[in-house]
N, CA, C and O atoms as a DFTB+ gen file, in Angstrom:
452 C
 N C O
     1  1       0.850      -1.175       0.000
     2  2       0.000       0.000       0.000
     3  2       0.900       1.244       0.000
     4  3       1.753       1.413       0.871
     5  1       0.693       2.075      -0.965
     6  2       1.523       3.265      -1.125
     7  2       0.992       4.418      -0.278
     8  3      -0.217       4.594      -0.135
     9  1       1.900       5.184       0.269
    10  2       1.536       6.337       1.092
    11  2       0.984       7.450       0.204
    12  3       1.612       7.830      -0.785
    13  1      -0.167       7.959       0.551
    14  2      -0.752       9.074      -0.193
    15  2      -0.465      10.356       0.580
    16  3      -0.693      10.440       1.787
    17  1       0.037      11.341      -0.138
    18  2       0.422      12.601       0.487
    19  2      -0.598      13.664       0.120
    20  3      -0.874      13.897      -1.057
    21  1      -1.150      14.299       1.128
    22  2      -2.092      15.390       0.909
    23  2      -1.346      16.570       0.293
    24  3      -0.161      16.763       0.566
    25  1      -2.017      17.345      -0.520
    26  2      -1.351      18.465      -1.199
    27  2      -0.943      19.578      -0.232
    28  3      -0.156      20.450      -0.600
    29  1      -1.461      19.563       0.989
    30  2      -1.094      20.584       1.969
    31  2       0.224      20.275       2.672
    32  3       0.820      21.170       3.272
    33  1       0.685      19.049       2.613
    34  2       1.883      18.638       3.349
    35  2       3.133      19.386       2.877
    36  3       3.876      19.888       3.721
    37  1       3.405      19.485       1.561
    38  2       4.605      20.241       1.148
    39  2       4.571      21.695       1.603
    40  3       5.610      22.263       1.938
    41  1       3.393      22.299       1.617
    42  2       3.291      23.684       2.077
    43  2       3.560      23.785       3.576
    44  3       4.157      24.758       4.036
    45  1       3.128      22.795       4.327
    46  2       3.397      22.798       5.762
    47  2       4.892      22.651       6.033
    48  3       5.426      23.285       6.943
    49  1       5.556      21.826       5.253
    50  2       6.998      21.656       5.409
    51  2       7.722      22.957       5.067
    52  3       8.681      23.330       5.743
    53  1       7.269      23.644       4.027
    54  2       7.873      24.933       3.663
    55  2       7.655      25.978       4.757
    56  3       8.568      26.738       5.081
    57  1       6.460      26.018       5.321
    58  2       6.196      26.965       6.417
    59  2       7.111      26.704       7.606
    60  3       7.608      27.634       8.241
    61  1       7.322      25.438       7.894
    62  2       8.177      25.093       9.019
    63  2       9.607      25.562       8.794
    64  3      10.216      26.139       9.694
    65  1      10.146      25.324       7.618
    66  2      11.527      25.742       7.349
    67  2      11.627      27.268       7.313
    68  3      12.653      27.826       7.702
    69  1      10.598      27.934       6.861
    70  2      10.617      29.401       6.885
    71  2      10.584      29.938       8.308
    72  3      11.187      30.972       8.595
    73  1       9.894      29.253       9.191
    74  2       9.913      29.660      10.612
    75  2      11.307      29.498      11.207
    76  3      11.765      30.344      11.974
    77  1      11.975      28.407      10.849
    78  2      13.346      28.221      11.320
    79  2      14.251      29.325      10.777
    80  3      15.109      29.842      11.493
    81  1      14.053      29.683       9.508
    82  2      14.876      30.736       8.912
    83  2      14.617      32.084       9.578
    84  3      15.536      32.884       9.754
    85  1      13.374      32.328       9.943
    86  2      13.056      33.582      10.632
    87  2      13.807      33.654      11.963
    88  3      14.330      34.705      12.334
    89  1      13.855      32.536      12.668
    90  2      14.635      32.493      13.911
    91  2      16.118      32.643      13.621
    92  3      16.850      33.263      14.393
    93  1      16.556      32.079      12.515
    94  2      17.972      32.146      12.152
    95  2      18.397      33.565      11.793
    96  3      19.578      33.892      11.914
    97  1      17.491      34.400      11.365
    98  2      17.828      35.787      11.049
    99  2      18.070      36.587      12.330
   100  3      18.910      37.486      12.354
   101  1      17.351      36.266      13.369
   102  2      17.520      36.983      14.630
   103  2      18.863      36.693      15.297
   104  3      19.464      37.581      15.901
   105  1      19.328      35.456      15.185
   106  2      20.571      35.085      15.860
   107  2      21.800      35.820      15.329
   108  3      22.585      36.303      16.146
   109  1      22.023      35.938      14.013
   110  2      23.194      36.697      13.567
   111  2      23.125      38.175      13.934
   112  3      24.154      38.805      14.180
   113  1      21.929      38.722      13.971
   114  2      21.793      40.119      14.381
   115  2      22.225      40.297      15.832
   116  3      22.976      41.215      16.161
   117  1      21.746      39.418      16.683
   118  2      22.147      39.461      18.086
   119  2      23.632      39.162      18.238
   120  3      24.317      39.769      19.061
   121  1      24.119      38.228      17.442
   122  2      25.532      37.875      17.485
   123  2      26.415      39.053      17.084
   124  3      27.424      39.317      17.738
   125  1      26.053      39.754      16.030
   126  2      26.836      40.913      15.588
   127  2      26.838      42.005      16.649
   128  3      27.858      42.653      16.887
   129  1      25.698      42.201      17.276
   130  2      25.620      43.202      18.345
   131  2      26.549      42.829      19.507
   132  3      27.271      43.676      20.033
   133  1      26.520      41.562      19.895
   134  2      27.360      41.128      21.014
   135  2      28.845      41.131      20.655
   136  3      29.686      41.430      21.503
   137  1      29.170      40.801      19.414
   138  2      30.569      40.810      18.990
   139  2      31.144      42.221      18.954
   140  3      32.356      42.392      19.085
   141  1      30.313      43.217      18.782
   142  2      30.803      44.594      18.737
   143  2      31.057      45.168      20.134
   144  3      31.559      46.284      20.266
   145  1      30.720      44.420      21.154
   146  2      30.920      44.873      22.525
   147  2      32.401      44.817      22.903
   148  3      33.189      44.115      22.268
   149  1      32.759      45.551      23.925
   150  2      34.146      45.547      24.374
   151  2      34.391      44.522      25.476
   152  3      35.540      44.309      25.863
   153  1      33.354      43.889      25.985
   154  2      33.483      42.921      27.067
   155  2      33.694      41.512      26.509
   156  3      33.032      41.105      25.554
   157  1      34.609      40.787      27.108
   158  2      34.978      39.453      26.642
   159  2      33.814      38.470      26.709
   160  3      33.629      37.664      25.797
   161  1      33.043      38.530      27.765
   162  2      31.933      37.592      27.934
   163  2      30.883      37.799      26.844
   164  3      30.354      36.833      26.296
   165  1      30.588      39.044      26.535
   166  2      29.605      39.317      25.481
   167  2      30.148      38.907      24.112
   168  3      29.392      38.420      23.271
   169  1      31.440      39.097      23.880
   170  2      32.029      38.669      22.611
   171  2      32.005      37.148      22.480
   172  3      31.751      36.616      21.399
   173  1      32.271      36.457      23.581
   174  2      32.181      34.996      23.570
   175  2      30.764      34.549      23.254
   176  3      30.558      33.642      22.448
   177  1      29.806      35.173      23.878
   178  2      28.404      34.859      23.624
   179  2      28.049      35.116      22.159
   180  3      27.357      34.311      21.535
   181  1      28.519      36.231      21.616
   182  2      28.258      36.540      20.212
   183  2      28.889      35.533      19.269
   184  3      28.283      35.150      18.268
   185  1      30.110      35.099      19.583
   186  2      30.784      34.108      18.748
   187  2      30.042      32.775      18.764
   188  3      29.862      32.153      17.717
   189  1      29.615      32.339      19.932
   190  2      28.875      31.076      20.030
   191  2      27.514      31.161      19.342
   192  3      27.069      30.198      18.718
   193  1      26.860      32.307      19.456
   194  2      25.571      32.475      18.771
   195  2      25.736      32.503      17.253
   196  3      24.841      32.076      16.523
   197  1      26.874      33.001      16.776
   198  2      27.123      32.998      15.329
   199  2      27.224      31.566      14.816
   200  3      26.685      31.240      13.758
   201  1      27.911      30.720      15.563
   202  2      27.977      29.306      15.175
   203  2      26.623      28.641      15.210
   204  3      26.297      27.832      14.342
   205  1      25.837      28.978      16.206
   206  2      24.499      28.416      16.303
   207  2      23.600      28.919      15.173
   208  3      22.727      28.192      14.699
   209  1      23.814      30.154      14.748
   210  2      23.010      30.702      13.645
   211  2      23.258      29.915      12.360
   212  3      22.332      29.671      11.587
   213  1      24.502      29.523      12.139
   214  2      24.809      28.703      10.960
   215  2      24.097      27.363      11.061
   216  3      23.565      26.854      10.074
   217  1      24.094      26.801      12.255
   218  2      23.390      25.544      12.475
   219  2      21.887      25.710      12.268
   220  3      21.228      24.811      11.747
   221  1      21.341      26.859      12.676
   222  2      19.912      27.151      12.517
   223  2      19.507      27.245      11.045
   224  3      18.335      27.065      10.714
   225  1      20.454      27.521      10.172
   226  2      20.140      27.616       8.749
   227  2      20.294      26.262       8.062
   228  3      19.381      25.802       7.376
   229  1      21.440      25.630       8.247
   230  2      21.744      24.460       7.437
   231  2      21.083      23.169       7.913
   232  3      20.755      22.315       7.090
   233  1      20.882      23.008       9.201
   234  2      20.232      21.795       9.656
   235  2      18.758      21.763       9.238
   236  3      18.323      20.745       8.699
   237  1      17.963      22.822       9.456
   238  2      16.577      22.776       8.952
   239  2      16.492      22.664       7.433
   240  3      15.568      22.050       6.900
   241  1      17.460      23.260       6.741
   242  2      17.463      23.155       5.277
   243  2      17.680      21.713       4.837
   244  3      17.010      21.240       3.919
   245  1      18.603      21.013       5.477
   246  2      18.819      19.609       5.121
   247  2      17.609      18.755       5.513
   248  3      17.250      17.809       4.812
   249  1      16.995      19.101       6.635
   250  2      15.787      18.399       7.071
   251  2      14.652      18.618       6.062
   252  3      13.927      17.685       5.719
   253  1      14.510      19.850       5.598
   254  2      13.494      20.178       4.590
   255  2      13.749      19.399       3.304
   256  3      12.817      18.861       2.706
   257  1      14.995      19.339       2.882
   258  2      15.329      18.624       1.651
   259  2      15.020      17.137       1.791
   260  3      14.457      16.530       0.879
   261  1      15.386      16.546       2.934
   262  2      15.124      15.127       3.153
   263  2      13.625      14.842       3.158
   264  3      13.174      13.870       2.553
   265  1      12.850      15.688       3.840
   266  2      11.394      15.493       3.867
   267  2      10.778      15.644       2.476
   268  3       9.858      14.910       2.117
   269  1      11.285      16.591       1.701
   270  2      10.771      16.789       0.344
   271  2      11.039      15.571      -0.529
   272  3      10.203      15.181      -1.344
   273  1      12.212      14.976      -0.349
   274  2      12.523      13.766      -1.115
   275  2      11.653      12.593      -0.675
   276  3      11.257      11.772      -1.502
   277  1      11.355      12.509       0.616
   278  2      10.470      11.439       1.101
   279  2       9.080      11.578       0.505
   280  3       8.449      10.581       0.154
   281  1       8.605      12.802       0.390
   282  2       7.267      13.024      -0.151
   283  2       7.227      12.761      -1.650
   284  3       6.251      12.215      -2.165
   285  1       8.288      13.149      -2.347
   286  2       8.281      12.972      -3.799
   287  2       8.377      11.503      -4.201
   288  3       7.945      11.131      -5.292
   289  1       8.940      10.665      -3.328
   290  2       9.042       9.231      -3.609
   291  2       8.462       8.450      -2.438
   292  3       9.205       7.864      -1.651
   293  1       7.140       8.439      -2.321
   294  2       6.544       7.736      -1.178
   295  2       6.821       6.241      -1.253
   296  3       6.807       5.643      -2.329
   297  1       7.066       5.665      -0.121
   298  2       7.334       4.232      -0.056
   299  2       6.196       3.538       0.670
   300  3       5.218       4.164       1.078
   301  1       6.342       2.262       0.816
   302  2       5.315       1.481       1.499
   303  2       5.551       1.450       3.007
   304  3       4.945       0.645       3.714
   305  1       6.417       2.312       3.494
   306  2       6.758       2.282       4.919
   307  2       5.679       2.901       5.798
   308  3       5.762       2.800       7.022
   309  1       4.699       3.519       5.226
   310  2       3.613       4.091       6.016
   311  2       3.861       5.542       6.368
   312  3       4.667       6.229       5.740
   313  1       3.157       5.986       7.377
   314  2       3.229       7.377       7.818
   315  2       4.617       7.686       8.375
   316  3       5.126       6.922       9.195
   317  1       5.248       8.795       7.946
   318  2       6.571       9.122       8.492
   319  2       6.487       9.533       9.963
   320  3       5.506      10.128      10.409
   321  1       7.533       9.202      10.689
   322  2       7.617       9.538      12.105
   323  2       7.905      11.030      12.280
   324  3       8.560      11.647      11.439
   325  1       7.416      11.594      13.366
   326  2       7.729      12.978      13.695
   327  2       9.119      13.019      14.299
   328  3       9.405      12.327      15.277
   329  1       9.978      13.829      13.714
   330  2      11.359      13.922      14.174
   331  2      11.508      15.145      15.063
   332  3      11.371      16.278      14.602
   333  1      11.785      14.914      16.329
   334  2      11.941      16.000      17.297
   335  2      13.402      16.278      17.609
   336  3      13.705      17.039      18.527
   337  1      14.304      15.674      16.860
   338  2      15.733      15.828      17.123
   339  2      16.189      17.265      16.912
   340  3      16.961      17.797      17.710
   341  1      15.719      17.886      15.854
   342  2      16.162      19.244      15.514
   343  2      15.851      20.258      16.611
   344  3      16.779      20.925      17.069
   345  1      14.616      20.416      17.059
   346  2      14.368      21.400      18.120
   347  2      15.046      21.045      19.437
   348  3      15.476      21.933      20.173
   349  1      15.143      19.757      19.737
   350  2      15.793      19.365      20.985
   351  2      17.284      19.677      20.948
   352  3      17.834      20.194      21.920
   353  1      17.937      19.370      19.841
   354  2      19.375      19.621      19.738
   355  2      19.681      21.113      19.768
   356  3      20.641      21.535      20.413
   357  1      18.889      21.901      19.089
   358  2      19.127      23.335      19.089
   359  2      18.825      23.949      20.455
   360  3      19.474      24.916      20.854
   361  1      17.860      23.405      21.165
   362  2      17.596      23.875      22.534
   363  2      18.765      23.553      23.453
   364  3      19.152      24.375      24.284
   365  1      19.322      22.368      23.305
   366  2      20.491      21.990      24.102
   367  2      21.666      22.909      23.773
   368  3      22.419      23.295      24.668
   369  1      21.829      23.260      22.502
   370  2      22.904      24.189      22.113
   371  2      22.731      25.552      22.783
   372  3      23.696      26.121      23.292
   373  1      21.520      26.069      22.785
   374  2      21.277      27.359      23.427
   375  2      21.535      27.296      24.932
   376  3      22.108      28.223      25.506
   377  1      21.121      26.223      25.557
   378  2      21.353      26.060      26.991
   379  2      22.848      25.952      27.285
   380  3      23.336      26.520      28.262
   381  1      23.570      25.223      26.439
   382  2      25.013      25.072      26.614
   383  2      25.729      26.404      26.455
   384  3      26.648      26.713      27.213
   385  1      25.315      27.187      25.482
   386  2      25.916      28.511      25.285
   387  2      25.681      29.387      26.510
   388  3      26.601      30.040      27.002
   389  1      24.454      29.397      26.993
   390  2      24.147      30.194      28.181
   391  2      24.971      29.742      29.384
   392  3      25.519      30.570      30.112
   393  1      25.055      28.446      29.589
   394  2      25.814      27.922      30.726
   395  2      27.296      28.251      30.605
   396  3      27.931      28.624      31.591
   397  1      27.852      28.115      29.403
   398  2      29.283      28.402      29.238
   399  2      29.579      29.881      29.457
   400  3      30.605      30.228      30.043
   401  1      28.708      30.736      29.001
   402  2      28.914      32.170      29.205
   403  2      28.809      32.519      30.686
   404  3      29.579      33.338      31.187
   405  1      27.868      31.906      31.383
   406  2      27.744      32.153      32.821
   407  2      28.973      31.664      33.578
   408  3      29.414      32.318      34.524
   409  1      29.530      30.530      33.178
   410  2      30.734      30.017      33.826
   411  2      31.915      30.945      33.577
   412  3      32.669      31.256      34.499
   413  1      32.077      31.391      32.326
   414  2      33.176      32.314      32.007
   415  2      33.018      33.616      32.780
   416  3      33.997      34.161      33.290
   417  1      31.802      34.111      32.867
   418  2      31.565      35.357      33.597
   419  2      31.877      35.178      35.084
   420  3      32.428      36.082      35.713
   421  1      31.532      34.035      35.643
   422  2      31.824      33.780      37.062
   423  2      33.333      33.673      37.289
   424  3      33.846      34.158      38.297
   425  1      34.039      33.040      36.355
   426  2      35.499      32.924      36.479
   427  2      36.156      34.294      36.371
   428  3      37.060      34.616      37.142
   429  1      35.709      35.086      35.431
   430  2      36.293      36.430      35.273
   431  2      35.960      37.321      36.466
   432  3      36.770      38.160      36.859
   433  1      34.794      37.148      37.032
   434  2      34.429      37.951      38.203
   435  2      35.297      37.577      39.410
   436  3      35.660      38.444      40.205
   437  1      35.624      36.311      39.545
   438  2      36.496      35.873      40.646
   439  2      37.935      36.356      40.449
   440  3      38.617      36.679      41.421
   441  1      38.395      36.405      39.202
   442  2      39.753      36.874      38.925
   443  2      39.910      38.362      39.174
   444  3      40.989      38.814      39.556
   445  1      38.853      39.131      38.965
   446  2      38.948      40.585      39.149
   447  2      38.885      40.979      40.616
   448  3      39.259      42.096      40.975
   449  1      38.412      40.070      41.471
   450  2      38.325      40.379      42.913
   451  2      39.619      40.247      43.592
   452  3      39.708      40.472      44.799
């Protein structure tokens, strides 16, 4: 039995990737602002956010491409599984960036005392 794809599914996938791109536009802007600061902690935060912004663009794009290929060549495997790896991994990245910046700030605050 072949999987039938509703005509709304490709549009939903496009909307999802556009939402990711909208978020990805905010990160480089914030990153550039933080990189222009004179404080080391803010520059570190800006540098890490710049790397995350690249991830915010290319990972959803590859996910979009893979989903588009799955839809264009439906198989007998049935309904595709919902993949929650992307939002979870990017959330972990944001949490890690925040934690690392807080640790660096605490270390620098102890050194200045």
